N, C-alpha and C positions, 0 to 999 in steps of 0.2 A: 794443324794442331789447335790453333786458337778457335777456329770454326767449330771443331769437334767439342772443345770444352764449352763453347758458347751454347751449342745445341744441348749438351748435357745440363748446363745451368738452367736453360729455358724449360726443359722437360721437368727438372726437379722443382722449379718454381710452380709450374702448372700443376704438378702432382700435389704440392703442398697446399695450393689454393683449393684444389678439388677436395682434399681431405678436410680442410677447414670448412668449406661450404657444406659438404655432406655431414660433418659433425654438427654444424649449426642447425641443419635440417633435422637431424636426429634429436638434438636437444629440444628444438621447438616441438617436434612430434611427441616427445616424452613429457613435456610440460603439461600438467593437468589443465583442463578448462577451469578457469578461475572466476569465481563469482565474488562480487563485492556485497558484503552484508552491512546493513546499517543498523541502527539501534532499535528500530521498531519491528514488531513481530511479523507483520504481513509480508515485508520484503524477504525476510528469512524463510518464511514458508514457501513463497513462490520460487525462490532460488533453489530450494530443496526439491520442489516438484519437478523442476526442469533438470536438476542434478540427478535425480533418481532415473528419469527417462534417459538421460545421456549415459549414465553408468550402465544400466541394464539393457537399454534398447540400442544405443549406438556404441556400446563398449568403450566408452571414454573414461579416463580418470578425471575426477573433479576435485576441486578444492574451494574453500570458502575463506575469504579474507575480510576481517572486520575493519571498517574505517568510518570516520565521521563523513558527513554528506559531501561537502565540496572536495576534500582530499580524495575520497573514493571515486568521485566522478572524474577527477583529473587523472587518477590512476588508470581508468579505462581509456581515457583519451591518449595517455602515453603508451598503452599496451602492457602495463604491469598486470592488468586484469582484463577479462574478456566481456563479462556480462553483469548487469544488474537488472533485476526484473521490475524495479520501481524507480523511475526517474520522475520526480515531482518538478517538472520543467518550469512551472510558474514561480517556483521558489528561487530559481537560479537563472533568471532571464538573460543576464549579461553573459554568464559562462556558456549557456546553451546556445546563444546566438553565435558566439565566437567559435565554439566547438563545431557547429554545423558549417561555418565558413571555412574552417581549417580542413574539414572532411575526415578527421581522425576518429570521430565517434558518430554514431547514427542511431536513430530510432527505428525500431521494427514495428511500430504501431502501439496502440493502446493496450495496456494490460486489463484495465477495467474502465468503464465509461467516464466516471469522474469521482471526485472525493468530496462529497458535500459536508457542510457544517452549518449549524444553526441551533434553533431552540426546539427542544423536544418535550413531549408529554407521553405518558403511557397510553396505548390505544384504548385500554379499558375505560379511561376517563371520558373519552368521546363516544365510544361504541358500547361500552359495558362488556361484561364477561359472564355469560350464563353459568359456565362451569364453576367459577369462583363465587358466584352469587353477587356480582358487582353490577349495579345499575349504572347507565351512562350519566355521569354527573355534569358533563359539559357537552351536550349533544351538538351544539352549534359552534363549538370551538374548532375553527379551521385555520385562522390566521392570527398574527400578532395583534391585529386590531380588534379581535374578539376578547382579548385577555381582560380588559377592564370589567367586563360583565361577570367574569369568574374569578376575580382576584382573591376572594375569600377562600376558595379551594386551596390556594397555594400560600396561605397565611404564614408570614414570617414570625416564628416564635419569639424572636428578639424585638421585632417591631410589628406587633399584631394589627396595627392599623393599615398595614400594607402586605401585598403578596411578595413572595421571594422567588427570584430567578437565580438559580445556582450558576454563577459565572465561571469562566476560566480562572485559574489561580492568578494572583498578582505576579507580575513579571512576564506573563504571556501577553503578546500584543493584543489578542482578542479580548483580554480583560477590559482594557480601556475602550475598545471598539464597542463591546456590548453595553458598557455604561453610557456611551454616546447614543447607541441605538435606543435605549430605554427613554432617553430624552426626546430623540427625534420622532419616536412613535407616540409621544405624548403619554407615556406610561409612568413617568417619574412621580406622579401624585398617587399612584396605585401600587407601584412595585419598587423593590430595592434590588440592586445587582449585588448579590452576596458572594463574597470571596470565600471559597471552600478551603483555601490554604494549600492544596496540592491536587494533582491529578488523581491520586489514590482516594482522597477524601471526596472529590467530585463523583468518581465512579461509585464509591460506597454510598453516597447520598441517594443516587438513582437506584442502586440495587436494594438498599434498605426499604425505600418507599415502595418499590415494585413488589418485593416479597410480601409486604403487608397489604398490598392492594390499595395503597394510598396515593393521593395526587402528588405529583412533583413536576416542576418546570425547570429544565436545565439546558444549558449549552452543552452540545457534544458534537461529535463528528463521526464519519464513516470512511473506511471500514474499521470496526473495532469489535472486541469481544462483547462489550456491553450491548451493542446493537444486534449482535447475534444471539445473545442470551435472552434479551427482553424485546417485546414487540412495542416499539416506540414510533410515534408519529412526529414528523418534522412540521412545524407550523409554517404556513405560507407567509412570504414577505414579498414586497414589490420586487420585480426582476432586477438583477444586478445591473448597475449603471456606473460607468467610470466617473461621471460627474458627481453623482450622489455619494459614491464611495470615497471620493476625494474631498468631500465637504462634510456632510452630516452622517454618513453611513446609513441613511434611511432606505436601505435596500438589502436584498439577500447577499450573503457572502459569495465571492466568486468561487465557482467550481474549479478544481485543480485537475488537469489532465495527468494521468499516471502512465508513463510510457515504458516500453522495454528498450533498454539501452545496451548497445554492443560496441566493441571496438571495430572499426571499419575493416581493418586487415583480417581480423578473425572472421567477420561475416563473409568476406570474399573468399577466404580459404576453406570455409565450411558451408557450402551452399545448401546441403541437405538440412543441417541444423538451423541455418538462417530461415529457410522456408517453414520449418516447424515453428520457430519463434514468431514468424510473421503471422501465423495462424493462431497463436496463443491468445486467448481472450477469456476473461472471467467476468462474473457479475458481482455487484456489491453484496447481494444476498449470499452468494457462495463464499465470499471473503469473510463476511460477518460470521457465518456459521463455522467456517474453519477456525477462526480466531476464538469463537465461543467454545468449540471442541477443545482447543488447546488450553483454554483457561479452566473449564469445568473438569477436565480429566487430568489436569496438571502434567501435561506432556510437553516435549520440546518441539521445535520446528520440524524436525525430521519425522516424528510420529504424526504430526498434523498433516504433513505432506502425503504420507502414506494413506491417512484417512481420506484426504481429498481425492487421491487417485482411485481409491476403492469406491468412493461415494459418487464421483462424477466421471465414471469411466468413458461414457460417450463423448464427453468434452475432450479429454486428452487424446482419445483415438482419432478424433476429427482433426486435432492439431497435427498429429504425427502422419497419418495417411500412408504408412508403410507397414505392410502386413508382417514382415519379419521383425521389425522394431516392436510392433504391438504385441506380437507373440512372446517376445523375450521379456517385455515389461510385465505382461500378464503372468508369465511363469514365475517371475520374481515376486510379484504381489501375492501369489497364492501361498507363499511361505511366510508372509508377513501377518502378524497378529496385531489387532488394534483393540483398545480398551472400549 
């Protein structure tokens, strides 16, 4: 009798565990593929490019979760979310080193080659623009060391005896770095590092000068809408050096690798999606143009993603490499309208 009851108890326990196990599998399968959105536009566009392909190509439910940088990365590490298409690893070296050692989050490769920053001028200043009737005003301007020759082109209206470099706003680390660069390059007698007050004002200064075909010298970075909207040239600097960067900043800013980050368990459980993401790769020019489209047409990240998929179809087809997935995405895109 006791043996019979024991057997029944064991069977009941096994059944309960099985139900719980199957229920957890069902819950996991039902959970959407979750992306971490950060505050900048490019990551949101990339997340939606992948989200669109997963939705219509792989028939997955997707969701987007907003977070600040480090909390979002830690959320992927914990498994609260699955993917973010932009990990700026150099900005979080300690977390990234620990995350790799723990093995709970992993990179699937570069999204785009690097994220440069530096001092830019409009291309028409150097090369001219026949369509706009602009002659090259600084044909020999290639590097920061050529600036003293052309300082009057960039005359500071508040200090007309010097040229103006539009700096990053006060409060940004680059603001003080650029001020040190001006001294290190021996430009402090010819140039001021002007604080525009905000990112919006910095972008407006570039846009205003460019629309009028006038000279402007400004700090900026890529990928951004401004760099997609206007043809700008980054001035050459001495190559980045740890020693120089740690003392005088008399060198180029370090390039930042931008990686595709996934939760390790998600990657292992979804090998087809993982292979697709490993092949995911874009260029700075594509990113700049997508962000410019988003800005000039006043659309959201979802619409910008659709524009990207329609514009760069060869790219995403090469990432996917599955005829059924490609056919399903193409069918969905045929019904999408873009401005």
